[in-house]
N, C-alpha and C positions, 0 to 999 in steps of 0.2 A: 366485429372488426371486418372491414372490407378486404377484398383480395389485394388491393393496392397497399393497405396497411399491413397485411400479413407479409407481403413481399418486402416492404420497407423494414419491418421488424426482423425478418430473416437476414437481410443485408446488414442490419445493425449488429446482430449477434455474430455474424461472420467477421465483421470488421473489428469488433471490440472485445470479444470474449477472452482472447489471450491476455490482453492488457488488464482486463478486470480480474482474471485469475491471478496474474502476477501481483497486482495490488492486494488482493485478498490474502494471498500466501504470505506476503511480507507484513501486512498490517496485523493479521490475526495471530501470527506467531504460533500457528498450530499445524496440524497435519494437512496434507493435500486434500483429504476428504472434507475437512472442515472448511477449507478455502473454497472448494467446489460447492459446498452447501451455501456459503455466503453469496457466491455468484448466482447460484440458482435462485436464492431468495430475491436478490436484486433484479434478476431478469423477470421473475414472476411479477414483481411490483411494476416494473417498467411496462410489461405487457398489459397489465390491467389499466394503466394510465396512458397507453401509447397515443391515443387520439389527442390527448391534451399536451403531451410533452414532445411529440414527434418533431415539431417545428423548432423547438428549443434545442437543448443539448442533452439528448438521452444518455450519452456516455457519462457526462458529469453527474446526472441524476442517479445513474446506476452506481457510479463510484462513491457517491455520497452515501447511498444505502449500504454499500459494502463496508465502508469505514465506520459508519454509525452502528451498524449491527455488530461488527467486530468489537468495537469499544464496549457496547452494551453487554455482549457475551463475556468479555474479559472481566468486566466489573462483577458480573454474577459469579463467575468461576474462581477468579483470583488464582488461577493455576497457570504456571508457565509451562508451555508445551514445546516440543521440538518443531522447528520449521523445516519442512521438506518441500521440494519442488516437483510439481506434477509434470511439467514440461521444461525442456531446456530454454534458456533465454533466447530471445529473438535474434540478438546480435552477439557474436562471440568476441570477447576481448582479445586484443592482439597477443598479450602475454598475461594470461590470468594468474593471479596469485591466489590459489585456492585456499591456502592456510589463512591468509589475511581475510578473505571473504567469509570463511567459516567463523573466524574470530569476530568479525564485524556483525554477522548475523546473531551470534551468541550474545554479544553485547547489546544489540538491538532488542533482543527478547527480555533483557533485564530492565528496560525502560518502562515507565508507566504507559498504558495503552494510548492515551492521547498524544504524548510526546513521541512515541514510536510512530503513530499515524502521521504526525507533522513531518518527521524526518523522511519517512517513506514517500509521502506525497511530494514533498519539496525536492528531494535529492534522487530518489530512485525513479519516481514517475515524472520528474522534471516539471512539476506544476509551479506556477507563480505563487507568491505569497498571498495575493488576492484570491486566486483560485482555491488554494488550500484553505483559506479562511472560509470561503463560501461552502466548500465541501464539508468542512467540520462544523459549520454553523457557529463560528466564533469570530472575534475581532482580528484585524490585521496585527495588532499589537500582541495578541495572544500567540499567534503563529510565530511572530518574530522572537518572542521571549522563549517559547517552547523549543524552537529550533536552536536558539543560542544555548540554552541550558542542555538540551540533548546532545548537541555537538561537543559541548564542554565535557559532559560525562563520558562520551565515547572517547574523546582525546585522552582524558585522564586515565581511563581503564586501558586503552590501547597502548599508551606510552608506558604504563606500568608493566604491561606484558611484553612489549617490544621496545625496550629502551634504545634510543638512537645515540650511538657513541660519537665522540668527536672524530672527524675525519671520515665518518661513514657516509656512503652515498645513498643511504636509505631515505 
């Protein structure tokens, strides 16, 4: 790798590592250590192919590696683990509802890996349906159906745990 490539790669890491770690933490449904391993795996693969992908979208390439590796590991393990956060979010919510966030993360962990990946990429990472489909290597219809089913499951479980009564402002 040339000095110019090394510099560009270092800039890429500085600009995207927090976002990749957040994606890995949410998608893998595991410990911060496992999420860091996923990001390290992705960065190592990006580094090996940097000259080829530098002009394209290396962050999308890295995110795809993170998601696919997380799904593969989940299929092998079939163990639901606790989600922890290695770093605080980049932006603090105006009035965070910590109980609701914890409940939502718990419910996300109960979803199948691909469905969880679709919801995290679409709604946490704010990716388009097309970008999510490209990252997961599936059709746009699959993203739409997985998102709809995943949201329906979340709504069902959340409404059972937090029923909204008439006249309530919740």
